[in-house]
Every structure is written in C-alpha cells, then in structure tokens.
C-alpha angles and dihedrals in degrees: 000000000000119000115262118243122220089217133015114187121200107208133035101216126112093294095044102043094043089051090049094048093047092046090051091049089053092054098253119145100243141183126190119201121201126177098192093074089235129068124237101068124222092324097060100032108035106000138038100010104043091041090055090049089055094042091054095045094045091049090053088051092049092047091052089051099044113017112031097076093055089055094051097261115131120194133183126237108332117219133182117228099191093176091057091045089056091044094055088048091055092047090057092048094047093050093050095047089052088048091056091049089052091052092052090051092046090055093046096249117155108233111207120189111215147070115297124211129178106242096182141306108341093354129112120182114207123199105199125220086257091055096252118133133219134170123226124203114221137180087202131023122199121198109211103154098135124206144293134216118282115238132217128225112259095023121104114197116213098165089232108071100356104042145170123213087288095062093035089063094054108042110146096212138023109264114229092215120028127180120199117202107206131030097220130115099285094044096050092047093051092042090053093052096052095039089057090050093053110275123138099234125201118185117206114194130179094213125066093246141041126247098022095197094051128091107275094234091053092046091051092052091046092054091053090051095047091048089056088051090058105265112138113210125210103184128185091030128133117212111222101179151335118228117204111219125178097256102023149003122254116208119198121204141165135194111281090228093049134277144113120332123244135196132220127192121224143166093213132017121200115204110208108154098134140286138271129209115267100230104126118118095016095118093247089151088065090066097037096256123140120187122212124254090279091053093252118145119218112222114232092219097047091251125054111320112102099170139352105306093355125107134179132202143180121009092358093073133045120287136070114331095233131134094231091051088054090049091053091046092051095051091045093052092049089053093048091051089051090054096256131119116277127178141150123199104212091193088068098050106113124222122213132186108202098210123120107290097030122229122213138170143167133185125006126346126216094263092054093048092049091048090051093047093241115155112225144169123225130216118189133180128181123222087225086077095046114103097216093046090053093050091046092048088234102121102138118119141012146240120244125189124191120203132181113261110245099013099046089217110158110250100175147339129215125190141176119183145086110309099004090130086073096039095056090072090072091061092045089057092045092051092046088061093043093247126181121230087250090062090061092040092056095045112101115243122193116257127256099025135124089237089070086079088067091053092046091051089052089050088051092062088073095031103253104113107162104197131062 
C-alpha cells in the first residue's frame, strides 16, 4: 500500500505552492500536483510576473522616448527589440519557477507533474504528463487550481489575433490597431504595454466607468491619465462579436442601454472581461460539492473547508481573485491542518494596478461607505505638492485616506501615483493593528520621499496638512 500523505494539494500556483511550503515547514508529509509542467500557476507563467516584466520594460522604452530629453539626457536613435523584450520576460519567469521548485524540495514536498482529480474521500487520482495514472491517499486534500479567463458569446479566442492575457503577453509584433475588451486591471495593464510600444489602443467597456472595484474618484482620475497616454475609451458598450477576416478583425458592438450597432477594425483583440474559477473535472461530485456558475466553491465553515478533509483556497473560493490573497489562503490552510490558527481578513487584501501611474487601494471606498451609511472623514493629498514627486517629474495623482467619524479608525485608502503599489502596504499594516489616521500622521516619514504623501493625507483627515 502507498504511504498516506498528510496533505495533497491540487495546483501549484501561489495558493498551492505556498500551502505546500508552509505544510512542509510544519512537518506535514505533503505532495503538490501541477498539470502545467511548471510551478507558479497563471500568476507566475502567464499573469502577474510576465506582465510586470513587460510593463517595466515598456515604461523604460516610453520614458526614453518622451522624458529623457527634458531631464538633460540625450540618446541616439531609439529602437524596439520586441524579441529581446519577450526573452528577458521569459528569463525572469523561468528563474522564478525554478526557485519555487527548489523551495518545495527544500521543505521535503513531493512535486508531482500531472492532473489531479478527487476520486473519493481521501483519494486523489493523478494522470501524469505521460498519461500514466496513480492514486494518492491523503488525510487532507487542498484544491488550489486557480482561475481561467472568462469568455464572451460570439468571440472565438485563438491566442494569436483574438487573445486573452496569455496571448497578449506573447505577441510577436506590435499591432497597429488593438482593441481591448474590458477596462479592468488586466485589460488596462495590457493596454498600457502595447500603447507604449506603438499600438493604437481602443478600450471597450460594458459599464460606464473603468476599474469597477476602485474608488470612483481614483477611477475618474485614472481615465484622464490613460486618455492622455493615448488610450481611447468606449464606455457603456456591449461587444456582440468579433469577425476574423483575412487582413483584419472586425468587432461589432452596441450601446449597453440599447441603440444602433457599430463596428471597429483591429489587428489584435484582447479579451479581458474577468476570470472564473478553474474547478471543472476535479471530481467535486465525488465528495458532494457543487460549485456555482462561476466555478467558485462555497466553504461549509465560512473559511476554507468545503467538505470533510477537503479544503479550497485562492480563486476557487469567494474573495478577491488576487495572487497574494491565494498565498495567504494557502498558508492559513496549512496552519489549520497542523492544528494552529489560520485566518485571512479579505478587507485588508490590497489591490494594485501596475500601470503608470500605479493605482492601489485597500479597505472600503467612498461609495461603499455611503451605501452602508457609515459616517467618515476624508484626507487627501496630491503628489503635485510632494517634494520628491516634483523633483522626479512624477506629479500625477493623489493619496486619499478615509477614517471613521468619531473614532478616527482608518477604513480605507485609495491612491494613484508612481510607486503607490509599494506605499499601500503601510496602510495595510496600520489597518491590521486598528490604527487611527492620527497614528499614521504622527509617524515620522523620511524627507523627501513619495511616502510623505501618505502621511500628509492622514494629517488631512483632521485638517492639519503641513505641506503645500
């Protein structure tokens, strides 16, 4: 008989490999199954990591084109080497996937390449990449299979001309005309990359605003900035189809509230209308579990347990579909299995859009607080008045902090500006400890730094901003 594992994890993405590493650290006999053939999941292979490599490289290219001369830096003829840009992206991905594999080995986790399926209570059937099957016995099974792009009726994805984030990260040439369906995080990041590299980008969005989860004031400011960067927005439009012609694509759309249809021509269309949990074919019916129409599994304990001895993390359960949320889920589940405390506060999971400028937020936004009838006070500070931002010529955006009226407890923070993806962590820590805005306002920040804008916004809650 085969040896029984304490934990068998299906999926080697951020949720899965963090769960595996933590379980190994806690002395649990652990196996991690991954069907991709490489660890890291969507995030590391075709999501967070490669997109950031292209965002960084494309921003350097755009800066050399548009900003260097004004700072006294003269360059010769500037050329784009797209093949090399893609190559350095792959080098980063390859190094990180090997790093994850090393960490599993270091923590004595068995890494099994194949497709895992729950065959019954305590049983996981694995179909290897070579087609051979084996069954693992497990005291605990963790579902960490992540998510996949959501499709739209009338649109056939081929990952060459009509692409998801996967194809958008591997285009072999810069499309002259690019249409982006969806004005969410993934879409705006991909649109930014290709706009910087020379594409004419049109963003088609069903809603009447961009970035639906973001604070409305931040989203409005972001749209102004992106428009200046060359993105053309068609809001309140429903895409009804994409026709593939020999020399071009023809996208058909109509007003979401009704009206005459229109067509747009494109060389490439990126479909970025959201994601759905990847839970099909996992044998959930064998343990009496039925996911919802988006593939999401509802935990029976309100946290991570979905059946006796079966847990789920990351995109497979409710909560923000973010890699760092999955990481936290994975570690928490490993700790719960080991008999320790494990918990994740989803209200304190930050969101970041890695455009230029970046957009970041945590906690409640103004619209949510108003809808809930919560009285709050707002402090806001523009980067235009920040010394470091002025010297860096990066003055777009602001920091806004929302605190509960009466108690001054921080309820949320919303930022748009260069580097705010790093700055949001300060507010996450403050909120984790139940801090008041005054706590941040009275914490010394080095001068001159961009992070002073966070302190000044906190000062602004009680009306004692010190800078311009």
